[in-house]
C-alpha positions as CSV (number, residue, x, y, z in Angstrom):
1,A,12.9,0.2,-8.1
2,A,9.8,-1.7,-8.9
3,G,7.1,0.9,-8.4
4,M,6.3,4.6,-9.0
5,H,6.1,6.3,-5.6
6,D,6.4,6.0,-1.8
7,G,2.7,5.6,-1.1
8,S,1.9,9.3,-1.7
9,V,0.2,10.2,-5.0
10,L,-0.1,13.9,-6.0
11,G,0.7,14.9,-2.4
12,V,-1.9,12.6,-0.8
13,P,-0.4,9.9,1.5
14,Y,-2.3,6.6,1.0
15,F,0.3,4.3,2.6
16,E,4.0,4.3,3.4
17,C,6.8,2.3,1.6
18,V,10.3,2.6,0.3
19,P,10.5,5.4,-2.4
20,K,9.8,4.2,-5.9
21,H,8.3,0.9,-4.7
22,G,4.6,1.8,-4.3
23,I,1.9,1.5,-6.9
24,C,-1.9,2.2,-7.0
25,V,-3.8,-0.1,-9.4
26,R,-7.2,-1.5,-10.1
27,Q,-8.1,-5.1,-9.0
28,T,-8.0,-6.3,-12.6
29,Q,-4.2,-5.5,-12.8
30,L,-3.3,-7.8,-9.9
31,Q,-2.8,-11.6,-9.5
32,S,-3.1,-13.2,-6.1
33,D,-2.5,-16.6,-4.6
34,G,-4.6,-15.8,-1.6
35,T,-1.8,-15.6,1.0
36,V,-2.5,-13.0,3.7
37,F,0.1,-11.7,6.0
38,S,-1.1,-11.0,9.6
39,A,0.8,-7.8,10.1
40,V,0.8,-5.2,7.4
41,A,2.6,-2.4,9.3
42,A,2.2,-0.3,12.3
43,P,-0.7,2.1,12.0
44,T,0.2,5.8,11.6
45,R,-1.3,8.6,13.6
46,G,-4.9,9.4,12.4
47,S,-5.5,6.1,10.6
48,S,-7.1,2.8,11.6
49,S,-5.0,0.9,9.2
50,N,-1.6,1.6,7.6
51,P,-2.6,1.0,4.2
52,A,-1.1,-0.8,-0.5
53,V,0.8,-2.8,-3.0
54,V,4.5,-2.6,-2.2
55,P,7.2,-5.1,-2.9
56,P,8.5,-6.7,0.3
57,A,11.6,-4.9,1.5
58,S,14.8,-6.8,0.8
59,P,17.5,-7.2,3.5
60,S,19.9,-5.2,1.4
61,M,17.5,-2.3,0.9
62,P,17.0,-0.1,3.9
63,L,13.6,1.3,4.6
64,A,13.0,5.0,4.4
65,A,14.0,7.0,7.5
66,P,11.0,7.6,9.7
67,A,9.5,11.0,9.8
68,P,10.1,13.1,13.0
69,Q,7.4,12.7,15.6
70,D,5.9,16.1,15.0
71,E,5.9,15.6,11.2
72,E,4.6,12.1,11.0
73,P,2.4,11.7,7.9
74,I,-1.3,11.0,8.3
75,T,-2.4,8.5,5.7
76,V,-5.8,8.1,4.2
77,P,-7.8,5.4,6.1
78,S,-8.0,2.1,4.2
79,K,-10.8,-0.4,3.8
80,E,-10.0,-4.0,5.1
81,K,-11.1,-5.7,1.8
82,I,-12.2,-4.8,-1.7
83,A,-15.9,-4.7,-2.5
84,D,-16.1,-8.4,-3.6
85,G,-13.9,-9.6,-0.7
86,S,-11.3,-11.2,-2.9
87,I,-8.4,-9.0,-1.9
88,S,-7.6,-7.7,1.6
89,L,-5.0,-5.7,3.5
90,G,-1.8,-7.6,4.0
91,Q,-2.5,-10.0,1.1
92,Q,0.4,-10.9,-1.2
93,V,-0.3,-10.0,-4.8
94,A,1.6,-9.7,-8.0
95,W,1.7,-6.8,-10.5
96,H,3.5,-7.4,-13.8
97,G,5.3,-10.3,-12.2
98,K,6.5,-8.2,-9.2
99,Q,5.4,-9.4,-5.7
100,G,4.0,-7.0,-3.2
101,I,1.8,-6.7,-0.2
102,V,-1.6,-4.8,-0.2
103,R,-1.4,-1.8,2.1
104,Y,-4.3,0.4,0.9
105,I,-7.7,-0.3,-0.5
106,G,-10.2,2.5,-1.2
107,E,-11.0,5.6,-3.1
108,V,-8.3,8.0,-4.3
109,K,-8.3,11.7,-5.2
110,F,-6.7,11.2,-8.7
111,S,-9.5,8.9,-10.2
112,K,-12.9,7.4,-9.4
113,G,-13.5,3.9,-8.1
114,E,-11.8,1.5,-5.8
115,W,-8.0,1.4,-6.0
116,I,-5.4,-1.0,-4.4
117,G,-2.0,0.2,-3.3
């Protein structure tokens, strides 16, 4: 496991990823080469984007089982880019040398300011 959660922090779903692979960090904690992936993930019910920084799934690591239709999580809507425009949804980034894809950008309930997941 390379992260801390599955995209939910303190019970709030910001994005979806494999358990223990999601992180939420400040822009200053990330490195980026500028690569942007066109498809982040399919949007979930109630959100315009399926948000955050999650390591790409490896072929040997199955994704988490999808939630039943009547219990599908509703994620917090994400911004498309951070305030200065240097990081956007779907962009490849690194955190402590671990590669991931941005799936969420925005405010969080656990702290003030703009966070990236």
